[in-house]
N, C-alpha and C positions, 0 to 999 in steps of 0.2 A: 602672889607676885611671881613665884617660880613658874607657875602655869602660863602667865602672860608672857614671861621671858622666853619660854620654850616655843610658844606660838609664833612670837616675833622672829626667832631664829629660824624656825621652819619656813616662814614666809620669805626670809632672805635667801635661804638655800634654794627654794623653788624659783625665786627670781633670777638667781645666778645661773641655775640650770637652764632656764629659758634663754638667757643671753648666750650660753655656750652652744645650745642647739641651733640658734639662728645665725651663728657666726659663719664666715665664708669658708668654702672648701676650695682646695687648689687641685686642678687637674692638669697633667702634663701630657702633651702629645709630642711626636717626633719633630714636627716642624714649627709648632707654636706652643706657647705657654700662656694660660689665661686664668683669671679668677672666674669661677662659674657660680652663678646664682640663678634662682628661678623666682623672680618677684611676682607678686599678684599685681597685674597691670591696672586693675580697677581699685586698688587700695595702696596707699603710700607705704613704702618700706621703711617707715620711721617709727621710733618709739615715742618721740616727742615732736609732734608737728606744730608749726605755728598756725594761727587761725587763717582762714581763707582770705586772699587778697583780691582786690578789684584789678582786672586786667590780667595778663599773663604773669605767672610767678614761678620761677624755677627753684627747686630745692634738690640739692644733690645728696644722695645717700651717704657717701663717704668722700671726703676731700683729700684724705691721706690713705693711700692704698699700698699695702706691702705685698709684692708678688713673690717674695721669698727668693730662693736660689734658682737661677735660670740654668737649666740643663745644658750640657756641652753640645748636644745634638740639635738644640733649638736654633733656628735661623732668624725667626721673627718673634719679638717679645710682644705679647698681646695682653691688653688690659681692658676690663669692662667697667663702664661708668653707668650707674643706675640713678635716675632722677625722677622727679615728680612735678607736675604742673599744678601747684596749689592756688591757681587763680580762676577767674571767671571767664577768661578768654583764651583762645588757642595760643600755645607757646610755639614759637618758631625758632629753631636753632639754625642760624645762618652761617656760622663758621666754627670749626673746631681746629685748632692749630697748636703746634708745639714749636718753640723757638729753637730747639735743638735740630741739627741737620739729620739726626737719626730718626726723626719723626717721618713716618711713611704716609699715613693718612688715617681715615676713619670711615666707619659705616654705622648705620643705625637709624634711629628715629629722629627726624628733623622737624616733624610736625606732630605735636601732642595736644590733644583736646583738654578742656578744663577738667580738673580732678582725675587726670589719667597719668599713668607712669610711662617712662620711656627708657631706652637703653642705647648707649653708644659703645662702640668697640674701637679702640685705638691701637695702632701698631708702631713699633719701633724697630729699626734695623740694628740687629745685635752687632753686626760687623763694624758699625760706626760708634760703638760704645766701648770704653776701656774696660779691662778686666777688674774685678773687685766690686765693691759696693757703689751704687749709683742712684741718683735721684733725678727724675725728669718731670717737668711741668707741662700740663696741657691747659689751654685756655678755651673755654666754651663761651661763645658769644650768642646772645639771643635777643628777642624783642621785649624782654623784661626790663622796663625802663628804670626800675629801682636796683636792678642787679644785672646789668648788661653783660658783664664779663665775670665768669666764675673760674677760679683756678683750682685744678685738681693735680695732686702730686702722686707719682708712682715711685716707690722705692723697690730696689731689687739688687741682687748680687750676681754678676756675670762670671761664670766659670769657663775656663779654656784649658786645653792642653798646652804644655810649655812651647812646643813647636808652633802651634796655631797662634799663640800669643805673640811670638817673635815675628812671624810672618805678617801679622796684622800691624805691628809697630813699624816694620820695614815698609809696608804699603803706605802707611801714613806719612813716613818720611819722604817717600817718592812723590806723593801728592803735594806736600809742602814745597819740595824742590821745583816741581812743575809750576806751581803758583808763583814762586819767586822769579822763575825764568820768564813767565808771561808778563809780569810787572816790569822786569828789566827790558824786555823787548819793546814794551809800550813806551818806556822812558827813552829808549834809543830812537824810536820812531819819532817822538816829539822833538828831540834834539835835532835830528836830521832835517825835519820839516822846518824847524825854526831857522836853521842855517840856510836852507834853500828858500826861505821867505814864504813858506806855504803854511796854510792853516791845517794842522793835523787833526783838529777836533772832528771834522766831518759832520755828517748828519745821521747819527746813529738811529737805528730803528728801535722803537720801544719794545718790540716783541723779541728781540734777540740780543739786546745789550751791546749792539755794535757789530755783531758778527757779519751782518749783511749791510754794513753802513755804506752810505754814499760818500765818496771822497770829495764831493763838491761842498761849497760853503752852505751853512744852514739856511734853509728857506724861511722867508717871513711867515708868521702865523696866518693860517687860513681864517679870515674873518667873515667868510660867506655864511649867511644863514640859509641852510639847506631845507627844502621842503621834502623831508624824508617820506618815502612811500611806505607806510606801515603795512599795507596789504593784509595778508593772513598771518603775519608774524605773531608769535606768542607774546602775550602781554600780562602784566601784573598791575592791578590798580584800576580805578574808574576810568572809563573811556573819555569822560568830559573833564578829566583832571587838568588844571591850568598849566601844569608842568609835565612835559614828556621827556624822559631820559631814554635815549637810544644807545645801546651798546653794540658795536661791531666787535665780535669776539672770536677767539680761536682756542679750542679746547686743549691744544698742545702747547699753547703759549703760557709760560709760568707767570708772566705779568698779568695776564687775564685772570688767572686763578686768584691772584692777590687783589685784583681790582673788585671782584664780585662782592666781598664783604662790605666794602665802602658803599657801593651802590645799594646794597640791601639795607644798610643802615639808614640811608637817605629815605628809603621807602617808609620806614617806621618813624623817623624823625619828622617827616612831613606827611603823616598818614592822611589819606583821602585827598591830598593835593598833588600827588605824584603818580605818574604811570610809567612803568618800566617796559621797554620794548627790546627784545633780543633779536639780533641780526647775525646770521652765520657768515663769518668772514675768515675761513681757513686759509692760511698762507701757503703758497705753492711748495715751499721747501719743508713744510711740516707734513710729511707723508702720512702720518697716522691721524691727522686731524679730520680729514674729510669723512672717513667712515664713522667717526664719533659724532660729527654733526648730522650725518644722515640718520644715525640711530635716534638722536634727539628729535629730529623732524618726524621720524616714523612714530615716535611716542606721541607727538602732537597730533598726528593724523588719526591715531587710534583713540586717544583720550583727551584731546583738546589741550589748552594751555596748562591746565592743572597737572596732567600727566607729563607734559613737556618739562615743567619746572622741577618735578620730582626727578626725572631722568637727568636734567641739567645739573641738579645738586649732587646726584650720585656720580656723574662723570667728573665734576669739579672735585669731589671728595677723593676720588681715586687718583687724580692728578695725571700729569703727562706720561708717567711711566706705566699707567694701567690703561693703555689704549690699543692693545693688541686685539685682533678680531675675537680671540677666545675670551678676553676680558669683557668686550662689548656684548658678546653673546650671553655672558652671565648676567649682565645688567638687564638685557632684554628679557631673559628668563625670570629674573626677580620681579619685574613689573608686568609679567604675563603678556608680553608682546607676541605677535604672530611670528613664531620662530621660522616657519617656512618662508615667509616674506622676508625676514631678516637675512636668511641664508641666500635667498635669491638676489637681494640688493647688494650684499657684501661681495658676491662673486662677480658682479658686473659694474665696473667703474662708471659706465654711462648712466646706470640707475642711480648711483650715488650722486652724480652731478645733477641729475634731474631734480632731486630733492632739495638741493641747496642753491641751484643756479640763480633763482630770482634774487636772493640776498646778495650773492656774489656780484651780480650785475648792478644792484643798487649801491653796493660799496664802491664800485668803479665810478658810477655817476656822481657819488658824493665825494669822490677823490680821497677815499680811504686807502692809505698806503702802509699802515702799520696797525698792530693791535696791542692793547685795546684802544679803540677810538670811541670816545664818549661824546655824544652830542646832547645838549640840553636845550630844548626848543629850537633845534636846528643848528646851534652854534657849537663848533668843536672846542673842547676845553684843552688848552695846552698844558696847564697845570692840573694834575689829577689828584690833588689833595682833597680831603673832605671839606676843608675850609673853602677852597676854590669853588667846589660844587655848591656849597651852601650860599656863597656870595652870589653866584649866578641865579640860584633858585629864589633867594630873598629879593633880588632885583626884579625878577619876573612877577613875584607876588606883590611887591610894593607898587609896581606900575599898574597892576590890575586891581590894586586896593583890596587885596585879600589878606586877612589877618591869619 
């Protein structure tokens, strides 16, 4: 009996030792802080995995990650998320987002094959997080129909010098005062317009939240069904799909960034029945957009629609704040694009225009005045909710008697 007990205790100690050895290690750098692991991409990093599922199936290694104490010198808080596709079909991560304004963006694997591992890296702006203990949530959205949204939580403690902390609080107060002043000005403008008998609502542009709004009254909805020239535009989905969704988009437009997950969701909800077409439509006052669109077009020229969508997703993930030429060059390098060609194009505005001019002209022909503009079988959607999109798609499928 004693011998059996000793053997059991020995097995338990060995098991606990194994857990300790496989636990996470923390590495700190001057500008970033992250959890570092080296998973086997061909084997799931789980001790207890569920059985294989039909279709794509996302399994996250850890849903609660403690980053510990964030060093005073760190400017960006970085966390790693490791996951596994325990399904029989490719897993597609179409959006990674954080509800907090401190969320900067993400990089990593957005397409993972069956029985393969993947890695995402997310970043938070430390300056937008109060001192002390904090917890931030990240939502991962994928084409796993049984687990479309996965929530991952990061816990950490932010340390600051006393002076730095006071300056940050003062900066926050100034921002709040500016926000209150902006609201007050808008209210005064509405009152003055009402007194003068004018409509102050205007016709705000979807791409700028009213910054470049037209002072005239709102125009009636465009009910024209346009025959959009697809040309050589990048597409996703079967060519003979009964539904074609065309998006005129601007990489510097935050509303376009938010629109993409909705469109991607439709692609999976109506799998095999929807084709997505991307059209470059950078707005004139978005000075950083045109080079980004040229980069995406260069990716298409070098690797077809497949490489275009990978570059598109990378630019979307970086967001409007990561569109400097230096940022774009890193993207080009990451996808093995011709860097000599990249430098040549980026140094010549005429070359940039040549790459995107066909789409810009098509946008004008289709009377696209703001971004995002989404057309489903040629009709512009005024309401850009998922429900409105589905209503239009269902109408098309019902008329074609397609289940």
